[in-house]
PLY file of the C-alpha trace (Angstrom):
ply
format ascii 1.0
element vertex 398
property float x
property float y
property float z
element edge 397
property int vertex1
property int vertex2
end_header
-15.37 69.68 13.53
-17.05 66.31 14.13
-18.95 65.26 17.25
-16.86 63.33 19.72
-19.55 60.64 19.80
-18.86 59.64 16.19
-15.12 60.26 15.91
-14.26 56.94 17.53
-16.54 55.10 15.13
-15.22 56.90 12.07
-11.55 56.41 12.89
-10.51 52.90 11.80
-7.35 53.05 13.92
-9.14 54.10 17.11
-9.65 51.50 19.81
-12.45 51.82 22.37
-10.89 52.92 25.63
-14.02 52.68 27.79
-13.72 56.34 28.75
-15.87 59.24 27.61
-14.29 60.90 24.55
-13.00 64.42 24.99
-15.02 67.30 23.62
-14.09 68.50 20.18
-14.25 72.11 19.01
-17.71 71.44 17.61
-18.83 69.99 20.95
-17.72 73.12 22.81
-19.57 75.34 20.36
-22.77 73.28 20.56
-22.61 73.00 24.37
-22.12 76.73 24.73
-25.01 77.33 22.35
-27.27 74.99 24.34
-26.30 76.76 27.57
-27.09 80.17 26.07
-30.43 78.83 24.78
-31.36 77.52 28.24
-30.40 80.86 29.82
-32.35 82.82 27.20
-35.49 80.74 27.76
-35.04 81.15 31.52
-34.79 84.95 31.19
-37.94 85.03 29.07
-39.67 82.89 31.67
-38.65 85.34 34.40
-40.68 88.03 32.65
-43.78 85.85 32.86
-43.23 85.37 36.61
-43.73 89.10 37.12
-47.12 88.84 35.37
-48.40 86.42 38.02
-49.70 88.76 40.79
-50.66 85.92 43.13
-47.26 84.22 42.99
-45.43 84.48 46.36
-41.94 85.96 46.34
-40.50 82.81 47.92
-41.90 80.64 45.12
-40.50 83.08 42.56
-37.08 82.92 44.18
-37.13 79.13 44.30
-38.23 79.05 40.67
-35.29 81.22 39.62
-32.83 79.24 41.75
-33.92 75.92 40.26
-33.78 77.48 36.80
-30.22 78.69 37.37
-29.11 75.28 38.63
-30.81 73.61 35.65
-28.99 75.90 33.22
-25.67 75.10 34.88
-26.44 71.38 34.73
-26.68 71.62 30.94
-22.88 71.27 30.84
-23.30 67.72 32.19
-25.60 66.61 29.41
-22.95 64.57 27.56
-21.75 62.78 30.68
-25.15 61.76 32.08
-27.83 62.24 29.42
-30.36 59.89 31.03
-29.83 61.09 34.59
-30.01 64.74 33.60
-33.22 64.24 31.59
-34.88 62.36 34.47
-33.83 65.06 36.95
-35.26 67.77 34.70
-38.76 66.24 34.75
-39.57 67.34 38.37
-37.57 70.53 37.86
-39.87 71.45 34.97
-42.90 70.89 37.20
-41.88 73.45 39.83
-39.79 75.90 37.79
-40.81 77.78 34.67
-37.29 79.20 34.22
-35.94 75.64 33.86
-37.97 75.06 30.68
-35.02 75.69 28.36
-32.81 73.26 30.28
-35.61 70.65 30.15
-35.80 70.92 26.35
-31.99 70.74 25.99
-31.81 67.63 28.21
-34.59 65.95 26.22
-32.83 66.75 22.95
-29.57 65.31 24.31
-31.34 62.15 25.44
-32.86 61.67 21.97
-29.43 62.10 20.33
-27.46 59.73 22.58
-29.96 57.07 23.66
-32.47 54.72 21.94
-36.12 55.54 21.43
-37.40 53.74 24.54
-35.64 56.26 26.81
-36.99 59.16 24.76
-40.52 57.75 24.88
-40.60 57.47 28.67
-38.92 60.78 29.46
-40.71 62.64 26.64
-44.07 61.34 27.83
-43.28 62.41 31.38
-42.28 65.90 30.16
-45.54 66.23 28.20
-47.55 65.23 31.26
-45.60 67.67 33.42
-46.34 70.46 30.93
-50.06 69.78 31.23
-49.91 69.79 35.04
-47.71 72.93 35.14
-50.09 74.98 33.03
-52.98 73.71 35.14
-51.31 74.86 38.36
-49.84 78.07 36.92
-51.84 79.14 33.87
-50.36 81.58 31.40
-51.96 85.05 31.65
-54.23 85.65 28.66
-53.66 82.19 27.15
-56.29 79.41 27.27
-55.22 76.33 29.17
-55.83 73.96 26.27
-53.77 76.09 23.90
-50.87 76.38 26.34
-50.93 72.64 27.07
-51.02 71.70 23.37
-48.17 74.12 22.64
-46.07 72.54 25.39
-46.74 69.00 24.15
-46.02 70.03 20.55
-42.76 71.70 21.54
-41.69 68.61 23.50
-42.47 66.31 20.55
-40.61 68.62 18.14
-37.46 68.68 20.27
-37.56 64.89 20.74
-38.08 64.31 17.02
-35.24 66.65 16.14
-32.93 64.76 18.47
-33.94 61.39 17.01
-33.29 62.79 13.52
-29.77 63.80 14.54
-29.21 60.33 16.04
-30.45 58.67 12.85
-28.08 60.77 10.72
-25.14 59.83 12.93
-26.03 56.15 12.77
-26.34 56.42 8.99
-22.91 58.03 8.83
-21.40 55.24 10.93
-23.15 52.55 8.89
-21.85 54.07 5.65
-18.37 54.11 7.13
-18.72 50.45 8.12
-19.92 49.59 4.64
-16.94 51.44 3.17
-14.60 49.50 5.44
-16.20 46.20 4.46
-16.00 47.17 0.79
-12.30 48.01 1.15
-11.66 44.73 2.94
-13.54 42.80 0.25
-11.61 44.65 -2.45
-8.33 43.70 -0.77
-9.45 40.07 -0.52
-10.46 40.05 -4.18
-7.12 41.55 -5.15
-5.25 38.96 -3.09
-7.33 36.17 -4.60
-6.72 37.46 -8.11
-3.01 37.69 -7.37
-3.00 34.14 -6.02
-4.84 32.83 -9.08
-2.43 34.68 -11.35
0.54 33.17 -9.53
-0.99 29.71 -9.84
-1.49 30.25 -13.57
2.11 31.41 -13.94
3.29 28.38 -11.97
1.39 26.09 -14.34
2.86 27.86 -17.34
6.34 27.58 -15.85
5.87 23.87 -15.20
4.56 23.17 -18.71
7.25 25.15 -20.50
10.32 24.35 -18.44
9.49 20.67 -18.01
9.42 20.30 -21.78
12.71 22.11 -22.29
14.54 20.46 -19.42
13.40 17.02 -20.53
15.05 17.65 -23.88
18.23 18.62 -22.05
18.05 15.45 -19.97
17.54 13.20 -22.99
20.51 14.56 -24.94
22.76 14.77 -21.90
21.91 11.14 -21.14
22.72 10.16 -24.71
26.16 11.76 -24.40
26.68 9.98 -21.08
25.81 6.51 -22.42
27.49 7.03 -25.81
31.06 8.04 -25.03
32.13 6.51 -28.35
29.85 8.76 -30.42
31.30 10.54 -33.40
32.28 14.18 -33.36
29.27 15.01 -35.54
26.83 13.30 -33.14
28.40 14.98 -30.12
28.29 18.36 -31.85
24.65 17.78 -32.85
23.66 16.79 -29.30
25.57 19.73 -27.82
23.81 22.08 -30.23
20.42 20.74 -29.21
21.38 21.10 -25.53
22.56 24.66 -26.09
19.45 25.59 -28.04
17.12 23.96 -25.49
18.87 25.76 -22.63
18.59 29.06 -24.48
14.89 28.46 -25.15
14.32 27.49 -21.50
15.95 30.69 -20.30
13.97 32.72 -22.80
10.68 31.13 -21.68
11.59 31.68 -18.06
12.25 35.37 -18.70
8.91 35.73 -20.45
6.98 34.00 -17.67
8.62 36.08 -14.97
8.00 39.17 -17.12
4.29 38.57 -16.71
4.70 39.39 -13.02
6.29 42.73 -13.85
3.98 43.75 -16.68
0.86 45.79 -16.07
-1.07 43.56 -18.48
-0.22 39.92 -18.91
-1.40 39.96 -22.54
1.23 42.57 -23.44
4.20 40.75 -21.90
6.63 38.65 -23.96
5.90 36.65 -27.06
2.36 35.49 -27.88
1.40 32.28 -26.12
1.49 29.21 -28.42
-1.81 27.99 -29.79
-2.93 24.99 -31.78
-1.16 26.32 -34.88
2.19 25.69 -33.13
1.46 21.98 -32.64
3.43 21.00 -35.77
6.48 22.82 -34.43
6.12 21.05 -31.08
5.98 17.64 -32.77
8.98 18.48 -34.94
10.95 19.58 -31.90
10.13 16.32 -30.13
11.25 14.35 -33.18
14.55 16.20 -33.21
14.99 15.12 -29.59
14.79 11.49 -30.71
11.14 10.72 -29.99
8.96 8.72 -32.34
5.98 11.01 -32.66
3.14 10.75 -35.13
0.61 13.52 -35.66
-2.41 11.45 -36.57
-5.24 13.96 -36.57
-5.43 17.57 -37.57
-7.86 20.45 -37.57
-8.68 21.90 -40.97
-8.17 25.50 -39.86
-6.16 25.75 -36.60
-6.41 29.55 -36.71
-10.19 29.27 -36.33
-9.86 27.61 -32.94
-10.41 30.12 -30.11
-7.13 31.30 -28.63
-7.85 30.05 -25.10
-8.94 26.61 -26.35
-5.97 26.33 -28.70
-3.55 27.35 -25.98
-5.02 24.76 -23.61
-4.82 22.04 -26.29
-1.20 22.93 -27.01
-0.25 22.77 -23.32
-1.98 19.42 -22.91
-0.11 17.96 -25.87
3.17 19.48 -24.66
2.82 18.07 -21.14
1.74 14.65 -22.45
4.79 14.49 -24.74
7.01 15.51 -21.83
5.54 12.76 -19.65
6.01 10.19 -22.42
9.63 11.25 -22.82
10.25 10.94 -19.06
8.25 7.84 -18.18
8.26 5.88 -21.44
11.46 6.72 -23.35
11.85 5.11 -26.74
8.13 4.38 -27.23
5.99 5.43 -30.14
3.72 8.38 -29.35
0.63 9.33 -31.31
-0.88 12.81 -31.09
-4.41 13.25 -32.40
-6.39 16.49 -32.59
-9.87 16.58 -34.09
-13.10 18.48 -33.85
-14.95 21.48 -35.11
-17.19 24.38 -34.06
-20.10 23.10 -32.01
-18.60 19.61 -31.65
-15.73 20.55 -29.40
-12.02 19.82 -29.69
-10.61 16.40 -28.78
-6.92 16.02 -27.96
-5.48 12.53 -27.51
-1.86 11.61 -26.78
-1.12 7.88 -26.57
2.18 6.04 -26.18
2.94 2.34 -26.47
4.23 0.18 -23.65
7.87 0.83 -22.75
10.42 -1.96 -23.07
11.83 -3.01 -19.74
11.50 -1.22 -16.43
11.51 2.54 -16.25
12.82 4.19 -13.04
10.34 6.40 -11.22
10.88 10.08 -11.79
10.64 12.31 -8.64
7.58 14.57 -8.56
5.56 12.38 -10.91
1.85 13.09 -11.23
1.97 16.85 -10.70
1.79 17.56 -14.42
-1.40 15.53 -14.87
-2.99 17.37 -11.94
-2.12 20.67 -13.59
-3.55 19.47 -16.92
-6.83 18.49 -15.25
-7.11 21.93 -13.66
-6.28 23.61 -16.97
-8.93 21.62 -18.83
-11.52 22.33 -16.12
-10.81 26.06 -16.25
-11.34 25.94 -20.02
-14.74 24.29 -19.49
-13.62 20.84 -20.64
-12.62 17.49 -19.20
-9.44 15.42 -19.11
-9.01 11.70 -18.53
-5.82 9.66 -18.36
-4.77 6.13 -17.60
-3.08 2.99 -18.90
-4.27 1.35 -22.10
-4.97 -2.34 -22.76
-1.59 -2.91 -24.45
0.35 -1.52 -21.46
0.78 1.98 -22.79
-0.66 5.25 -21.48
-3.24 7.63 -22.86
-4.22 11.22 -22.11
-7.55 12.33 -23.55
-8.99 15.82 -23.30
-12.29 17.25 -24.49
-12.49 21.03 -24.82
-15.47 23.20 -25.79
-15.46 24.93 -29.19
-18.47 27.15 -29.59
0 1
1 2
2 3
3 4
4 5
5 6
6 7
7 8
8 9
9 10
10 11
11 12
12 13
13 14
14 15
15 16
16 17
17 18
18 19
19 20
20 21
21 22
22 23
23 24
24 25
25 26
26 27
27 28
28 29
29 30
30 31
31 32
32 33
33 34
34 35
35 36
36 37
37 38
38 39
39 40
40 41
41 42
42 43
43 44
44 45
45 46
46 47
47 48
48 49
49 50
50 51
51 52
52 53
53 54
54 55
55 56
56 57
57 58
58 59
59 60
60 61
61 62
62 63
63 64
64 65
65 66
66 67
67 68
68 69
69 70
70 71
71 72
72 73
73 74
74 75
75 76
76 77
77 78
78 79
79 80
80 81
81 82
82 83
83 84
84 85
85 86
86 87
87 88
88 89
89 90
90 91
91 92
92 93
93 94
94 95
95 96
96 97
97 98
98 99
99 100
100 101
101 102
102 103
103 104
104 105
105 106
106 107
107 108
108 109
109 110
110 111
111 112
112 113
113 114
114 115
115 116
116 117
117 118
118 119
119 120
120 121
121 122
122 123
123 124
124 125
125 126
126 127
127 128
128 129
129 130
130 131
131 132
132 133
133 134
134 135
135 136
136 137
137 138
138 139
139 140
140 141
141 142
142 143
143 144
144 145
145 146
146 147
147 148
148 149
149 150
150 151
151 152
152 153
153 154
154 155
155 156
156 157
157 158
158 159
159 160
160 161
161 162
162 163
163 164
164 165
165 166
166 167
167 168
168 169
169 170
170 171
171 172
172 173
173 174
174 175
175 176
176 177
177 178
178 179
179 180
180 181
181 182
182 183
183 184
184 185
185 186
186 187
187 188
188 189
189 190
190 191
191 192
192 193
193 194
194 195
195 196
196 197
197 198
198 199
199 200
200 201
201 202
202 203
203 204
204 205
205 206
206 207
207 208
208 209
209 210
210 211
211 212
212 213
213 214
214 215
215 216
216 217
217 218
218 219
219 220
220 221
221 222
222 223
223 224
224 225
225 226
226 227
227 228
228 229
229 230
230 231
231 232
232 233
233 234
234 235
235 236
236 237
237 238
238 239
239 240
240 241
241 242
242 243
243 244
244 245
245 246
246 247
247 248
248 249
249 250
250 251
251 252
252 253
253 254
254 255
255 256
256 257
257 258
258 259
259 260
260 261
261 262
262 263
263 264
264 265
265 266
266 267
267 268
268 269
269 270
270 271
271 272
272 273
273 274
274 275
275 276
276 277
277 278
278 279
279 280
280 281
281 282
282 283
283 284
284 285
285 286
286 287
287 288
288 289
289 290
290 291
291 292
292 293
293 294
294 295
295 296
296 297
297 298
298 299
299 300
300 301
301 302
302 303
303 304
304 305
305 306
306 307
307 308
308 309
309 310
310 311
311 312
312 313
313 314
314 315
315 316
316 317
317 318
318 319
319 320
320 321
321 322
322 323
323 324
324 325
325 326
326 327
327 328
328 329
329 330
330 331
331 332
332 333
333 334
334 335
335 336
336 337
337 338
338 339
339 340
340 341
341 342
342 343
343 344
344 345
345 346
346 347
347 348
348 349
349 350
350 351
351 352
352 353
353 354
354 355
355 356
356 357
357 358
358 359
359 360
360 361
361 362
362 363
363 364
364 365
365 366
366 367
367 368
368 369
369 370
370 371
371 372
372 373
373 374
374 375
375 376
376 377
377 378
378 379
379 380
380 381
381 382
382 383
383 384
384 385
385 386
386 387
387 388
388 389
389 390
390 391
391 392
392 393
393 394
394 395
395 396
396 397
């Protein structure tokens, strides 16, 4: 029940074929109604012809013939709206029975074409109306009144057609805006999904790198100490088993975020600054020389996002020290307060001897910089004067 002129624009799957769209059921009803209106106006005009005593019979016959042809031409109004409206201008000058067809053609032109066409053809129709009533005045009606009525009727029909055109254009523009809104919503959803995947990838790197480094350290100790006692082997195997179990557990929780409707409801709570002591103790059990030099008076008062970022920075820095500077002394310092911000520093001494390059080095520091930036802070890193390495982060604490 929509006009064929707007169906193609409303259907997102439709492709312009270059051909005139087929009439819909609504089009057939409207076209038939316009034809009946043109015929009805022509019949009423035939009654006025009989009231003109001086009108020759031949002129009356020609008038009725042109009116009949004009009514039949109404069915072509969708195919050639401009041509039909232009052809109706001279027809309206010589035939009173074609008046209904002239109005229908003008209405069609206003619906399907821009205003400049309507202005030219509508102006010509108004001028023709004035000339027609001058040549063939209405019996009992003043010329000025008949001419003004004709001009007013022409302007009303043209305005009605332009109103219909404006409503159709509004409908199409709203549909375009809806399409753009849907496309933007899809893009925002894809961007949010991509950002979520990047966040999960960072979490996976931070967590698994820490666990797997512990596995590597203890497995290497077993490899280079074949003469170790049964107690030492059992202790190292227990640490390896526990680290592997924790790695699998963390991996399940991170992947569970992808399946959960809300990331905050999935798995265990993310570690915050309060878990820093446990992280240092775990590193000590792995054989690292770690000193926790600075503390925060009330770790629970640190905002969760800031504390989580500080924990991940310390975790990644300890992992890097274990990989790139094994056997060195590492100092972890955390200080700050509300309004002053939170400072996290992880420094290790210079390693003894050469350390082989670990594949994929540098990716963790890039991830830490991005994490600190997202939290509104900054992160710097680089070698120290004594040959060691330092990672320093500054995070906001409102």
